[in-house]
N, C-alpha and C positions, 0 to 999 in steps of 0.2 A: 522212392524205390528206383533202383537202376533198371534201366530197359535197354534193349538192343534194337537198332534200327538198321535195316538194309534198304538202301535207296538205289535205284537205277536212274540215272540222270540223263535225260535226253536233250538234245540241242547242239549249239556250237560249243561243246565243252571239251574237246581235245585240241591241243596245240595252242591254247590261250591262256595257260597258267592257272586253269581251274583247279587242279590237284593241289598246287602249291597254296592257292588261296584258301582251299578247303582245310588243308592241314594247319595253316596259320590261325584260321578260325577256331578250329578243334582245340589247338594248344591254348589260345585265349580263353576258351570256355571250360577247359578241363575235361574235354571229350577224349575218349580213348578209342582206338580202332585202326582203320586203314582206308585208303582211297586208291582206286586203280582204273586204268583205261581198259575198256573191254574191245574186243575185235570188231564189234559192229558199230563202233563210233560212239557209244555211250560210256558213262563213267559209273562204277559201282562204289558206293560209300557203305561201309559196315562200321558202326559206331556205337559205343555204349557210354551212357550218362545217366544222371538223374533224370526223371521224366520232364520237369519243366525246362532244364537245361536243354534236353534233346529237342524239345519242341522249338525252342528258340534257334538252335543249331540248324534245324531242318528248314525253318522259314528263311533263315539268312542264306542258305544254299540256293533255295528255290528263287529268291529274289536277286541273285548274282548278276551283275551287269557288267558289261565291257563297252567302253565308249558311249555310254548312256542307253544302250540296248540290252534288254534282258537276253542272256544267253541260254538260259534254261527254258525249253519249250514245254517239257513235261517231267514229272518227277513221280516214280512209282515207289511207294514206301511200304514195307512189311515191318511189323513190330513184333518182338519176341522177348522172351525173358533174358536178362543179361547173363553171360557166363562168367564174366570177370577174367577172361583169359588175355586181355590186352593190358600192356604196362605204358603204352604211349600211343601216339598217332603217327602212322607211317604212310608214305607214299610208295605204292608197289608199281612195278612196270607192267 
């Protein structure tokens, strides 16, 4: 079953290639949606995929490292029913 996850990612996640890495991961896994920087320094990920794929995607995002240090300090995730509105995975500004 397809689900939607909306994740607010906290930590050193802006200016370090986090959005590009998230998009690359999404494309590899077949996840659709978008990732965007928010004005408070967090990043929002809105994604849709099969439930098992989504759980893997979210675990990979939360474990993201840069120079051997985890850059994600916290991730708040809300799960909803998928809408099917996305055709790909985009980086928004």
